C-alpha positions in Angstrom: 0.0 0.0 0.0 1.4 3.3 -1.0 1.2 6.3 1.3 -0.3 9.2 -0.6 -0.1 12.9 0.2 -3.5 13.6 -1.3 -6.2 13.3 1.4 -9.0 12.7 -1.2 -7.2 9.6 -2.5 -6.9 8.3 1.1 -10.6 9.0 1.7 -11.5 7.2 -1.6 -9.4 4.2 -0.6 -11.0 4.1 2.9 -14.6 4.3 1.5 -13.7 1.7 -1.1 -12.4 -0.7 1.6 -15.6 -0.1 3.7 -17.9 -0.8 0.7 -15.9 -3.9 -0.1 -16.2 -5.1 3.5 -20.0 -4.5 3.5 -20.5 -6.3 0.1 -18.4 -9.3 1.2 -20.2 -9.5 4.5 -23.6 -9.5 2.8 -22.5 -12.1 0.3 -21.4 -14.3 3.3 -24.8 -13.8 5.1 -26.8 -14.6 1.9 -24.6 -17.7 1.2 -25.3 -19.0 4.7 -29.1 -18.3 4.4 -29.1 -20.1 1.0 -27.4 -23.1 2.4 -29.7 -23.2 5.4 -32.9 -23.0 3.2 -31.6 -25.6 0.8 -30.8 -28.0 3.7 -34.3 -27.3 5.2 -36.1 -28.0 2.0 -34.1 -31.2 1.3 -34.7 -32.5 4.9 -38.4 -31.6 4.6 -38.9 -33.3 1.3 -36.9 -36.4 2.4 -39.0 -36.8 5.5 -42.2 -36.6 3.5 -40.9 -38.7 0.6 -41.5 -36.1 -2.1 -39.3 -34.4 -4.6 -37.4 -31.4 -3.5 -38.5 -29.0 -6.3 -40.3 -25.7 -5.7 -43.7 -26.9 -7.1 -43.9 -29.9 -4.8 -43.1 -27.8 -1.7 -45.7 -25.2 -2.8 -48.2 -28.0 -3.3 -47.5 -29.3 0.2 -48.0 -25.9 1.6 -51.3 -25.5 -0.3 -52.4 -28.9 1.1 -51.6 -27.8 4.6 -53.5 -24.6 4.1 -56.6 -26.6 2.9 -56.5 -28.7 6.0 -56.1 -25.6 8.1 -59.2 -24.2 6.4 -61.1 -27.4 7.2 -60.2 -27.3 10.8 -61.3 -23.6 11.0 -64.6 -24.6 9.4 -65.0 -27.3 12.1 -64.4 -24.8 14.8 -67.0 -22.5 13.3 -69.4 -25.4 13.0 -69.6 -25.4 9.2 -69.5 -29.2 8.9 -70.2 -29.5 5.1 -67.4 -27.0 4.3 -65.1 -28.6 6.7 -65.5 -32.0 5.1 -64.8 -30.5 1.6 -61.7 -28.6 2.7 -60.3 -31.6 4.7 -60.9 -34.0 1.8 -59.3 -31.6 -0.7 -56.3 -31.1 1.6 -55.9 -34.8 2.3 -56.3 -35.7 -1.3 -53.6 -33.3 -2.4 -51.2 -34.4 0.3 -51.8 -38.1 -0.3 -51.2 -37.6 -4.0 -47.8 -36.0 -3.3 -46.5 -38.2 -0.5 -45.3 -41.6 -1.6 
């Protein structure tokens, strides 16, 4: 590193080093988050016995939401709607899970 007599060059170098540190830190954080989410989806799909692609995971979430809607209908004493929601959710999940 050269020592410069120009204060603006020193300021530019200091700001550049700070920006580089922030970018490298954010890249490191996002890399860790990406690895954690990939590991979670792989473990989740392996436990259920389904593929680990995005569409399958979204379909599992939709199936769970349908079951949730069925349980809420049961709590509100809407038995006909509850049966429909529960059957749709269970049908979707049983079609996905091997």
